[in-house]
N, C-alpha and C positions, 0 to 999 in steps of 0.2 A: 514549672512550680516554683517559687520561692526563693529564690537564696537561706542558708544558715537555718537560722533555728527551724521556721515555719515552713521547713521544707519534708520538717518526721509530722507533721501533722496532716492526714490526707482528708481531704471534701470533698463536697460534689466536685464532677466534672466541668473544667471551664467552659464546655459548651452548654451546662444547665446553667452558669452563671451569666454568661453572652446572652440567653436568651430570655434571663431575666428581667435582665437589665430596661428595657424599653418596656417591658411590661411590667416593670412595677416603677414606673414612669407614670405611665396611663393608667394602669387599673389597679394598682398596690392599695388594697383597701380605701373604706370609706373617709378618710380622714384628712388629713395637711401633711404631712412628713414632719418629723422633729429635728430630721442630719441640720440642720444649721439652727437650732437654740440651743443656748450654751446653759450648762446643768439650772447656776441657780436661777434664770431665768425660767427652765421649767417645771423646779421645783412651785417658784412663784403663782406659772399658766397654770399648777395642779392642783392651788390652793384655791383659786379661785373658780376654776372649773369645776366643779361641784360632781354634773353628770356631763359623760359622754355621750353623742348618738352614734347605738351599736352602726353594727358595719350592715349591709345589706346578706351578705350571705351569715352571717350571725345569726339573726331576726330570723331569716328563710328556714336556719336549723330545727328553730324551736318551735315555727308551725308548721313541719313536714314529720318531727317524729310523730312516735305513738306512744303508749304508755310500755307498749310489748314490746315497739324498738326504739325506745332514748336514744339521743346522737351524741354517745360520748367516746370519743379514742378512749383506747387501754392501752400501757406498755409496761413492762417494766427493766428496771436495771438491774444485774447481778452485781452484785461489789464481790469481789472475795480480797482478804489482806498481802495481799502479794504487790508488791514495789512494781515500778520499769524494770529497777534493776533485782528482781525477783529474786530481792531483800522480802522480807512480814511486819508486818505494822502490829509491834507484840503491845503497844501500853495500850493501846484501845484499837483490838481489832473488827471489832465491827460500828458501824455506824449506829448511831440513837437521833431518836428526835431532834433533842437539844442540841446534837451536834451540827444537824443539817438545818435546824434553826441560825444556829449562830455563823453557819458559812455562806446561808441565805441573804444574813445582812452584809454580812463580814466581807462579798461579791459584789453589793449592790443591787441586789435584782430590786429591790421595795423601790426601786428609782431609775432599773434602764427597765422595769417593765411592771410599772404601776397599773395594772390593769388585771397582772395577776389578786393584786387585790381588793377586786371590785364585785359584785353582785350584779346580777339583771336588775332593773325597778322592775317595779308591781305594773306598771301598763303593758312590758316586754318591750320598750322602745329604745333601752338609757340604758347605759349604763354607771352605777352609783358606786362610790366609795362604800366599802363595810363599814371604818370606822374609818375617823378624822385621817386625815393627810400627816397632821401633826405628831399624831399618835402611834403609826406609818414607820416618818421617819423617826419619832423615840422609839423602835424597837418594840416596842406597845399592840398590845392585843389580839390583832385576827388570827397571829399565824397558826395557833394552837387547834382553832377548827381544819384544818388542812391539814394537818400533820398527827395521825396515829403509831401507836406501835402494837404490834399484835405477837402471837406463842411463834413459833416458829416448829411445824409438826415436823415428822420425821415421816409423811407416808410420804412416798416420792412421786411427786407431781400430782396427788390426786386434791391438795389441800389445796396448791394453788391454783388448781383450775379451777375450783370453788371459786378462792375469790375472787379470779378475772373474769369467773361467768358473771359471780355476783354487781361487780363493779360494774359488767357490761348492760344487767337486767335489771337494777335498783337506779327509779328514773331519781337520778336527783336533782335537788332543790336549787332552781339556777335563783331563789331570789333572798340565798341566804349564803354563798358558795358556788364558786365555779370550778374549783379542781380540788383535787384530794390526792395525799398519798399516803400509803400503807405498809411502812417498816416494819421487818421480822428479819432474826439475827439468831444462826444456828451453827452447828459444823459446817463442814463445805460437803454438799453436794446430796442433802438433806431432801432439799425439797424439788428438786427438776430444776433449778433456770438456770443452772451451770451445767452442762452436760457430765454424764459421766467418766465419757474418753475424756473432757477437758482439764473433770476434777481430777484423776487419777494424773495427768500430764503436770499441775497444780504439784499434788503430792512427795509425786517421784521429785521435781527439785525441789523441794523443801524437805528432804528426808532427814537433815542437818540442825532442822531447828525446833526447837526448846515447845514450844508451846503448839497446841494443835491446829488447821487451818481450818477458818471460820469463810463463812458467805454470810451477806448480808442482803434480801430481794426487797428492793424499792417500789411497791406497787401505783403506778398513778393511773389516777383520769384527769380529764377533762372538759368539759360540756363542749362543743362544737362553735356556741354561739362566744366564747373567749377566744379561739381560734381551731384552723385546720392542728393536725398530731404536725405536719409537716416543721409546723410553725414554732409550735408548743417541744418538741422536742430540742430544735433549731435555736430557740430562749435559753432551755435548761442548759445548751449548753455553755454558758455564759457561771454557770455554777462549775464548769469542771477545770483543776490544774490546767489546765492547755490552754485557757479560755481565751486570752489577747492573744497566743499563737493564732489560734484558730479566725478573732475578728481581726488578724494584720494579714493573713491571706487573703480571705475573703475580702481587704482594702483593696491588694495588691492585684489580684483578676480582675476588681470594678475598673480601678482606675486602668489597666493595661485593654479594659475593654473599649472602657471611654476616649483612651486616646484613640485608638483604631478610630474611631468611629469618627475625633478631632480630626485629624491626617486625611480623613478623605475632600477630594475639591466639590466646592459648587454642584459641579456635573454629575459625579460621582454620588454625591449624596440622593438629588436627584433623583437618579437613575436607581439606588436602592430605597426609596421608596414609594417609586410609582412600581417596583416590582414587587413590594413589599405588598402595597396598596390592592393588586391586581391578585396576587393571590389571595388575601383576604376576602378579596372582590366572588372571585370565581372558585377561588374552597369553601364558598359559608354557602354558595348555594347548590355545589356539590353535594353540602356537606348535611346538609339541612336535605335535599332531596334523598338520600342514603339511608338516613335514619328514621323520616318517615317513613321509605319502604320497611326498615325491619318494623317499624311495631306495627305495623299495618300486617306486616304477613307471619308475624309470629302474636297469634291471638290469644294465645297462654303460657305459660309457665311450664314448661316440662317437668318440673318438679313434682306443682300441681296433680296431676294427675295420682301421683302416688299418696296426698295428703294425707285422703279417707281409707287410704287401706288398713284391716283390719290390726296391723305388727303397728300400726303410724298411732291408734287412738285409744295410748293405754296414757297415767300419768310418769310415768317413764320417760315417755319423748316429749316433752314439757323441758321449753329449756334449749341452752346452747349445748353443742358439744365444741370443745375445744382441746388444742395440740397445735406443737411448736415440736423440730429440731433443729437441728444443726444438716446444711449439704452435701459440702464442697468447698473448695478455695473458688474464688472466684478467676484464679483466673485455668481454673480445671475445666467450671462451666461456661468461660468465653473460647476455650480450645477446644472443645465440646461444639458450638454451636456456630464458631467459623471453619471448622471440618465438614459441618452434616449442612448447613444452610448457604455457609458463603459469606464471604466479610463484611457482608452489613447485616444478619442477623447478629438480634444480641441474647440476652441475657431471661429480662421479659418475653425475650418468642421463646425460647427455651423453657421457660418451666409455662407459658399460656398450651404450650402443648402438652404439658405433664399432668397440668390442671384438668386442663379438659379430658384426657383421658380417663383421668377419674370419675369426673362427674362421669362418663358417659358407664365406665364401669358400676358408681355406685345406682343411676337408672334402671342396668344391668338385673344389678341384683334386688331393688325392691320390683322389677317383673316376677321374679319367682313367687310374689306371692300372691297375683292376680289372681283372678279365676281361671281357672283352664280355656274356657270357652274365650275367657276377653285376650288377644293376641295382643300381648306388648309390643306399643308403638314404638317402632323404632327413630331414635331420632340424629339423624344424621348431620343434622348441625345446628349448632346452638350458640344464643348471642353471651355475649362475655362484654361485662362494662367494664373501661380502667381507665383511674380516675389520676389524675397528672398535675403536678405542683406548679402553677405559673410561672413561679422566680424563680425556676430549675431547683426547689428543694434549699436554699438560703434565706436568709433573714441579714440584713444588712445591716452592719452597724451604725446603730442609734434609730432604727427601725423599730416603731411597735409593733407585737404579736399583734394577729390579726385571719383576714382568711382568704387564701387566694388557689380554690382547688377550682378545679373544671372536669369534665370526664370527658371517654368516649365511648361508644358502643359499635363494636366488630362483629361481626356473623362467620365463625369457625367449625372447622369438623367436630361434630360430635360424635355416637357409635361408626366407626369404620370396618369394611369387612376386613377378616382376615389376613387377607394377600397385602393389606397396606401394613407398610411398615413403623413403627416410630418414627421414624425421620420422613417418609410421605408425609406424617399429620404434621411434623416439625414446619418443615417446606411449605405446605397450606395454612399455614397459623401465620405464619411468616409472614406473608406474602398479604395476607387480611389484613393485616396488623399497620404493615406500612402502606395502604391508603389511608388509613383514618387516621395515623399518628402525623402523616404529611398536610394533612390538613388542620386549620382554624378550629376545630370542632370540638375542643376544648376549651376553647376562649367562648367560643357561642353558649357554652352550656355554663357557663361561668356569668355571663352575659342576661341571659335566659334567669337564672334564680333570683339577682336582682332586678331583674322586671318582677320576677315572681313575686317577692319579697315586698319592693314597695308600691307595687300598685292593682296588686291584683287579690281578693278574696281570699283569706286564708284556709275555709272548705274547698275553692278551686286552684289553691296551690299546692294542696296534698295530691289531691286527683292527678294532675299535671306531672308535678314528684313520680307518683307512682305510674306514669303510663311514659314518663321518658327513658327507664333505662331498659322501654323496649320487650319485656318479660327476658331478660338472662338468667340465666345457671348463677349466675357467678359472676362477684366481682374478684380485680385481680391488681391489685397497688404494686408499685416496686418503691421500694423506702433506698433512697443510697447512704449510708451513712460512714462515721470515718476508716479510713482504711489503713490503719495502726488504734488501737485498744488506747483508749485516753484514761483519764485517772478522776479521784473526788479524794481530795486532802489523802493522796499517797498511795490510796488503797484503786489497784485494778478494778475498770466494768469488764468485766470478762464478757458480760451476754446482753445484751438489749433484743428487745423483740414488741414487739407492738400488734394489736391483733383490731379485728375490722370491724367496726361498728353497724349492725346487719341494718341497712334503711327497709321500711318495708316493700312487701314480693321479692325482698333478692334475698334468698335462704342461704346461699355460702360466699361465703368474703376469704380470698387468702391473700395475705400479706407474704412478699418476696424481699428478703433485708440483705442488705451487705452491711457488714461490723466486722474490723480488724480482718478482715481480706476472706473472711469467712459465709458464703449464701446462707440464709436461713430461712426457714417457712414459719408461717404459722394456718393455722385455720380455726373460724369464726363461721359457724352452721346452726343451722335451725334443727335440733337432736331428729324432727320428724322424716327430711331432709336427710341427714347427716348421722344415721344412729351411732356412730363410733368414727369420731374424729382422728383414732390413733390409726385405725382401718385406713379410712382414706388417705391421710399422710403418706401411710404405707404405699398406696397406689400412685401418690406420686413419684415417690423415690422409685417404687419399680420400672416406672418407665419411664425416669430418667439415665437408670442404670443398662436400661437397653438402647438407652439414648448413643449413653458413653459407650458401651460397647461396638455399636458403629460405629462410633465415629475413632473409636483404636481399633480394630479392622481396617478403619479408610486409611488410617496414620500408614499402617503397617503396612499395607498393600503398596500405598506410594515408595515407604522405604524401602521397600524391596525390589520396586520400578528404577528407581533412582540410583542402587547399587548396580543392578545390570545394564543401564546405561553407563556407568561410570565404568564397568570392566570391561565390556566390550569393546 
């Protein structure tokens, strides 16, 4: 990491930045880079280019969505009125819409990311400004339509769940705006955006303060045509107090990676290129064959068999099941992964294992409602979709937001015999994911989406998109956030939680996210597939606790053996 102040801000791993450099050079968005354009020239260019062609992936998101499955990533930031030195913001303890507007323009967000002030043209091919660029630069006009304030209900979690569900399912009119944020404020811990445990810790830290502790929930949603969720959150990093430190850290890593490449000899560069080319060609052939097999071998989504059961045919089973929670520290989960699965087992492997165990349990619960003469089908394996950001989750300074998301499908264990332990499942999951992760499958899926958007009829593009996830039971995405907590106008961002926008045919989505050295999970599911999101999340946590217990026993046994060897 960088020395000095930038060392305090945790970003995506350097490996993620390294993997993103080449990809961002050749694949990054469907428009020229703006890195070399001076600010005044950019303003003149913005004034003349009234319309800007949409990215291929942006158009694809519009073509592939349906009325019941709009492509609208949703997330919230939960702020407390505590600062980094544990003092309290007393003058204005909560964020307001007017303050956010002032911060937006003070941080030059309208110039850095002008697409936030755009809408989709009526023909669905272009971005065009909502109002004139002059009005945007004069801080007038369209911002009020994007930001609103609402009541901060004290019904713990329930009101926030309802608002999240509404943001995920109500179709946004992209010809009017591409994003919005809803702000509410109240007493600390009342909404559920900040966990009860963390709320109690804050209250204990501030026992001597006069003013009561407050929280602000900033609930965002944006249409995928604007950008992917990772890019949007990265762009919103420019609003943070630590924005400059974050930009400096990214620049440092990009410069270091470019320097490594430049220091290679011509022969080394040629060899590196040939290895990459062979990996791409050979890996692409394998990835296409593997994916084709999964599509043919999985003719039906395992959840579809239970969709028409009597208990799923009521009005109460319409809509989304929503839940979220903190799980454990990043260090703890990494320790569990390495202890059980070995040095190459990842945090994502752990939670893919835990989530698929919960899916298997949910399918078993549905089986109880089937008629007695209909023997429930046992799903020994299931397909999972793993989205991946092709630039390592970063947005290079000066780069416009856009879409650079790919994905791959892996076949993992489903319902397992009781003789198999959670660690057995984790090891099998790791082996299954490793094959796909080491392949160019995410890049191929990105290229396919671009091709379908640009050249195929909309009806055919939708059908292919429905087939592309190979009847997967669940999508599991990993979002890596800042290692240390960040701030907006002095207030600490205590929590960042995103929710997966379910595409057509995929009934369950789980986001595994890290922020402030804490791993958290969120569940978004069709209610007919997962009637109780909290119960489903509880099953994931139950499987994790079993893994943790196995890892603890293994560590204890290893320590005992080491102790015996040192005493003999």
